[in-house]
C-alpha positions as CSV (number, residue, x, y, z in Angstrom):
1,X,0.0,0.0,0.0
2,X,2.8,2.4,0.9
3,X,4.6,1.7,-2.4
4,X,1.3,2.3,-4.3
5,X,0.8,5.6,-2.5
6,X,4.4,6.6,-3.1
7,X,4.1,5.9,-6.8
8,X,0.8,7.8,-7.0
9,X,2.4,10.8,-5.3
10,X,5.4,10.8,-7.7
11,X,3.2,10.5,-10.7
12,X,0.8,13.2,-9.6
13,X,3.5,15.7,-8.5
14,X,6.1,15.2,-11.2
15,X,4.4,17.6,-13.7
16,X,4.8,20.5,-11.2
17,X,8.3,20.0,-10.1
18,X,10.0,22.4,-12.5
19,X,7.5,25.2,-12.0
20,X,7.8,24.8,-8.2
21,X,11.6,25.0,-8.6
22,X,11.1,28.3,-10.5
23,X,8.7,29.5,-7.7
24,X,11.3,28.7,-5.0
25,X,14.0,30.4,-7.0
26,X,11.9,33.6,-7.4
27,X,11.4,33.6,-3.6
28,X,15.0,32.9,-2.7
29,X,17.3,34.1,-5.5
30,X,19.5,31.0,-5.2
31,X,19.6,27.8,-7.4
32,X,21.0,25.8,-4.6
33,X,18.5,27.0,-2.0
34,X,15.6,26.6,-4.5
35,X,16.6,22.9,-5.0
36,X,16.7,22.4,-1.3
37,X,13.3,24.0,-0.8
38,X,11.8,22.0,-3.6
39,X,12.8,18.9,-1.8
40,X,11.4,20.3,1.5
41,X,8.2,21.1,-0.3
42,X,7.8,17.5,-1.7
43,X,8.7,16.0,1.7
44,X,6.0,18.1,3.4
45,X,3.5,17.3,0.7
46,X,4.3,13.6,1.0
47,X,3.8,13.6,4.7
48,X,0.4,15.3,4.3
49,X,-0.6,13.5,1.1
50,X,-3.2,11.3,2.9
51,X,-4.9,14.4,4.1
52,X,-5.0,16.2,0.8
53,X,-8.6,16.9,-0.3
54,X,-8.9,17.6,-4.1
55,X,-12.4,19.0,-3.6
56,X,-10.9,21.9,-1.6
57,X,-7.9,22.8,-3.8
58,X,-6.3,21.6,-7.0
59,X,-3.1,19.7,-6.4
60,X,-1.0,22.5,-8.1
61,X,-2.5,25.1,-5.7
62,X,-1.9,22.8,-2.7
63,X,1.7,22.3,-3.7
64,X,2.3,26.0,-4.2
65,X,0.9,26.8,-0.8
66,X,3.3,24.3,0.8
67,X,6.2,25.7,-1.3
68,X,5.4,29.3,-0.4
69,X,5.3,28.6,3.3
70,X,8.4,26.5,3.2
71,X,10.2,29.4,1.5
72,X,8.9,31.9,4.1
73,X,10.2,29.7,6.9
74,X,13.6,29.4,5.2
75,X,13.8,33.2,4.6
76,X,13.5,33.8,8.4
77,X,17.1,32.4,8.6
78,X,18.5,33.9,5.4
79,X,19.8,37.3,4.3
80,X,18.6,38.8,1.0
81,X,20.7,38.0,-2.1
82,X,21.7,41.2,-3.9
83,X,23.8,42.0,-6.9
84,X,26.6,44.6,-6.5
85,X,24.3,47.3,-8.0
86,X,21.8,46.6,-5.2
87,X,24.2,47.6,-2.5
88,X,24.4,51.3,-3.3
89,X,26.5,53.5,-5.5
90,X,29.6,52.0,-7.2
91,X,32.6,52.1,-4.9
92,X,34.5,54.3,-7.3
93,X,34.1,54.6,-11.1
94,X,37.8,54.0,-12.0
95,X,38.1,50.6,-13.7
96,X,41.8,50.6,-12.8
97,X,41.2,50.5,-9.1
98,X,41.7,47.2,-7.3
99,X,38.7,44.8,-7.3
100,X,37.1,44.4,-3.8
101,X,35.7,40.9,-3.1
102,X,32.5,40.6,-1.1
103,X,32.9,37.0,0.0
104,X,30.6,37.5,3.0
105,X,27.7,38.5,0.8
106,X,25.2,35.8,-0.2
107,X,25.0,36.8,-3.9
108,X,22.0,36.4,-6.2
109,X,22.5,33.5,-8.6
110,X,21.2,33.0,-12.1
111,X,19.3,29.9,-13.0
112,X,19.9,27.8,-16.1
113,X,16.9,27.7,-18.5
114,X,17.5,24.0,-18.8
115,X,16.3,23.5,-15.2
116,X,13.0,25.2,-16.0
117,X,11.5,22.8,-18.5
118,X,10.4,23.0,-22.1
119,X,11.0,26.2,-24.1
120,X,7.3,27.1,-24.0
121,X,7.3,27.1,-20.2
122,X,10.4,29.2,-20.1
123,X,8.8,31.7,-22.5
124,X,5.6,32.0,-20.4
125,X,7.5,32.6,-17.2
126,X,10.5,34.5,-18.7
127,X,9.6,38.0,-17.6
128,X,9.2,36.9,-14.0
129,X,12.5,35.0,-14.0
130,X,14.6,37.9,-15.4
131,X,17.6,38.7,-13.2
132,X,16.3,42.3,-12.8
133,X,13.0,41.0,-11.5
134,X,14.5,38.4,-9.1
135,X,17.0,41.0,-7.9
136,X,14.2,43.5,-7.2
137,X,12.4,40.8,-5.2
138,X,15.3,40.8,-2.8
139,X,14.3,44.4,-1.7
140,X,10.9,43.2,-0.5
141,X,10.2,41.7,2.9
142,X,9.5,38.0,2.5
143,X,5.7,38.2,2.9
144,X,5.4,41.0,0.4
145,X,7.6,39.0,-1.9
146,X,5.2,36.1,-1.6
147,X,2.1,38.2,-2.1
148,X,3.6,39.8,-5.3
149,X,4.6,36.5,-6.8
150,X,1.3,34.8,-6.0
151,X,-0.9,37.7,-7.2
152,X,1.0,39.0,-10.2
153,X,3.2,36.1,-11.5
154,X,0.8,33.2,-10.7
155,X,-2.4,35.4,-11.0
156,X,-4.0,34.1,-7.9
157,X,-7.1,35.8,-6.5
158,X,-6.5,37.8,-3.4
159,X,-8.7,35.5,-1.3
160,X,-6.6,32.5,-2.3
161,X,-3.4,34.3,-1.4
162,X,-4.9,35.3,2.0
163,X,-5.8,31.7,2.7
164,X,-2.3,30.5,1.8
165,X,-0.5,33.2,3.9
166,X,-3.0,33.3,6.8
167,X,-3.8,37.0,6.1
168,X,-6.9,38.9,5.4
169,X,-7.8,39.9,1.9
170,X,-7.4,43.6,2.9
171,X,-3.9,42.8,4.2
172,X,-3.0,41.0,1.0
173,X,-4.1,44.0,-1.1
174,X,-2.1,46.4,1.1
175,X,1.0,44.2,0.9
176,X,0.7,44.1,-2.9
177,X,0.5,47.9,-3.1
178,X,3.6,48.3,-0.9
179,X,5.5,45.7,-2.9
180,X,4.6,47.5,-6.2
181,X,5.7,50.8,-4.7
182,X,9.0,49.3,-3.6
183,X,9.7,47.9,-7.0
184,X,9.0,51.3,-8.5
185,X,11.6,52.8,-6.2
186,X,14.0,50.1,-7.3
187,X,13.7,51.4,-10.8
188,X,12.5,48.1,-12.4
189,X,11.6,49.3,-15.9
190,X,9.9,47.4,-18.7
191,X,13.2,47.3,-20.6
192,X,14.6,45.1,-17.8
193,X,11.9,42.5,-17.9
194,X,10.7,42.5,-21.5
195,X,11.1,39.5,-23.7
196,X,14.6,39.0,-25.3
197,X,13.4,36.7,-28.1
198,X,13.6,39.4,-30.8
199,X,16.0,38.2,-33.5
200,X,17.6,41.7,-33.5
201,X,18.5,41.1,-29.8
202,X,20.1,37.8,-30.5
203,X,22.1,39.4,-33.4
204,X,23.5,41.9,-30.9
205,X,24.8,39.1,-28.7
206,X,26.3,37.4,-31.8
207,X,28.1,40.7,-32.7
208,X,29.2,41.0,-29.1
209,X,30.9,37.6,-29.3
210,X,32.7,38.5,-32.5
211,X,33.9,41.8,-31.1
212,X,35.0,40.2,-27.8
213,X,36.9,37.4,-29.5
214,X,38.6,39.9,-31.7
215,X,39.4,42.2,-28.8
216,X,37.7,45.0,-30.8
217,X,36.9,47.6,-28.1
218,X,35.5,50.0,-30.6
219,X,33.0,47.5,-31.9
220,X,32.1,46.5,-28.3
221,X,31.4,50.1,-27.3
222,X,29.0,50.5,-30.2
223,X,26.8,47.6,-28.9
224,X,26.3,49.2,-25.5
225,X,23.6,51.6,-24.3
226,X,24.8,55.0,-22.9
227,X,24.0,53.8,-19.4
228,X,25.2,50.2,-19.7
229,X,26.0,48.4,-16.4
230,X,28.7,45.9,-15.8
231,X,28.7,44.1,-12.5
232,X,30.7,41.0,-11.4
233,X,29.7,39.2,-8.2
234,X,31.6,38.3,-5.9
235,X,33.3,41.7,-6.6
236,X,31.7,44.8,-5.1
237,X,32.9,47.0,-8.0
238,X,30.5,47.8,-10.7
239,X,30.4,50.3,-13.5
240,X,27.9,52.5,-15.3
241,X,28.3,53.9,-18.8
242,X,30.0,52.9,-22.0
243,X,33.4,54.4,-21.1
244,X,33.9,52.7,-17.7
245,X,32.6,49.4,-19.2
246,X,35.0,49.5,-22.1
247,X,37.9,50.7,-19.9
248,X,37.4,47.7,-17.6
249,X,37.2,45.3,-20.6
250,X,40.5,46.8,-21.8
251,X,42.0,46.1,-18.4
252,X,40.8,42.5,-18.7
253,X,42.5,42.1,-22.0
254,X,45.7,43.5,-20.6
255,X,45.7,41.1,-17.6
256,X,44.2,38.0,-19.2
257,X,45.2,38.4,-22.9
258,X,43.1,38.9,-25.9
259,X,42.6,35.2,-26.9
260,X,39.1,34.2,-25.7
261,X,36.3,31.9,-26.7
262,X,32.6,32.6,-25.9
263,X,30.2,29.8,-25.7
264,X,26.4,30.4,-25.8
265,X,24.3,29.7,-22.7
266,X,20.9,30.6,-21.4
267,X,19.9,31.9,-18.0
268,X,16.7,33.3,-16.6
269,X,15.2,33.5,-20.0
270,X,18.1,35.8,-21.1
271,X,21.0,35.3,-23.4
272,X,24.2,34.4,-21.7
273,X,27.8,33.5,-22.6
274,X,30.4,31.4,-21.0
275,X,33.8,33.1,-21.4
276,X,36.9,31.0,-21.8
277,X,40.4,32.4,-21.7
278,X,43.5,31.0,-23.3
279,X,45.6,28.6,-21.1
280,X,49.3,28.0,-21.3
281,X,48.8,24.5,-22.9
282,X,46.9,26.0,-25.8
283,X,43.3,25.2,-24.6
284,X,40.8,27.5,-23.0
285,X,39.8,27.7,-19.3
286,X,36.4,28.7,-18.0
287,X,36.6,32.2,-16.6
288,X,33.0,33.7,-16.2
289,X,29.4,33.2,-17.0
290,X,27.9,36.4,-18.4
291,X,24.2,37.1,-18.4
292,X,23.0,40.0,-20.7
293,X,20.0,42.3,-20.8
294,X,19.4,43.5,-24.3
295,X,17.1,46.3,-25.3
296,X,16.2,48.0,-28.6
297,X,18.9,50.5,-27.9
298,X,21.6,47.9,-27.3
299,X,23.1,45.8,-24.5
300,X,22.2,47.6,-21.3
301,X,23.6,45.2,-18.7
302,X,26.1,42.4,-18.3
303,X,26.1,40.6,-15.0
304,X,29.2,38.4,-14.8
305,X,29.5,35.5,-12.4
306,X,32.6,33.7,-11.1
307,X,31.4,30.7,-9.1
308,X,32.6,27.2,-9.7
309,X,29.4,25.7,-8.1
310,X,27.3,27.8,-10.4
311,X,29.3,26.7,-13.4
312,X,28.4,23.1,-12.5
313,X,24.7,23.9,-12.5
314,X,25.0,25.2,-16.1
315,X,26.9,22.0,-17.1
316,X,29.8,24.2,-18.4
317,X,33.1,22.3,-19.0
318,X,36.1,23.6,-17.1
319,X,38.2,23.5,-20.3
320,X,37.6,23.5,-24.0
321,X,40.0,23.1,-26.9
322,X,38.7,26.1,-28.8
323,X,37.7,23.8,-31.8
324,X,34.1,23.4,-30.6
325,X,32.9,26.4,-32.6
């Protein structure tokens, strides 16, 4: 009997696992934490499965309620996960100044599109998984974060959100208003969460690859918006504007050489590149994962990550020969 129940639980819940992972990621801003909370959600659901009443709530709704409350409990013990640009003004705008590491900061992480299911599912949820949106979520208190996601991402009625969070409907509506206002203060514009599927946007990334691999700073500069942002967790330094951006890339070429290979990747429904730098043996070693925001005006943001554990989530090889492309 137990085996039969276990098999039934697995069959019934499997279709929702990836979207529940995305939900936990939106709440927590960490791939690792989201995986842990997905497992916690399924464990809680399994323990209560014999009490689940389909006449009172659809299975998907029931699972989201469990996941949301599990995330809220976890957030009581966790700090928010910012990007460098979320910590205040840049600590100096000189790309030549030493880089300052923020090892003590629990940085926001990108999530691989491959973990989120089929392409259609990624497209439907893309706006709510953009790095800018998830980063903005970090400025909200945990309960406001949950209200905003349940109401505006999942489109739940206020009454259902109230039941999930043990709040009144009036309190839910008030929390939603405060969350919207806070996001407005954070400057979350439509250009940061719009869909990047436009062929022209993809073409800009392809041109960026060519320019970077050719160490063509002039061509790189033309692809950027006037207020382009470059940030690089775990470093606290970040830069705003074409000139500081390009000056920093020039510094990278000086320190690391000009022989690079860029491999396409996909994160948070956005274009990304894995950057490999030339090694002494003639191959190329993984250096960074770069996630781009692309607008009609050009590339407006490059968030660059140096994290070996994160590279593993994306399935990026540590070394390539350079012949792959």
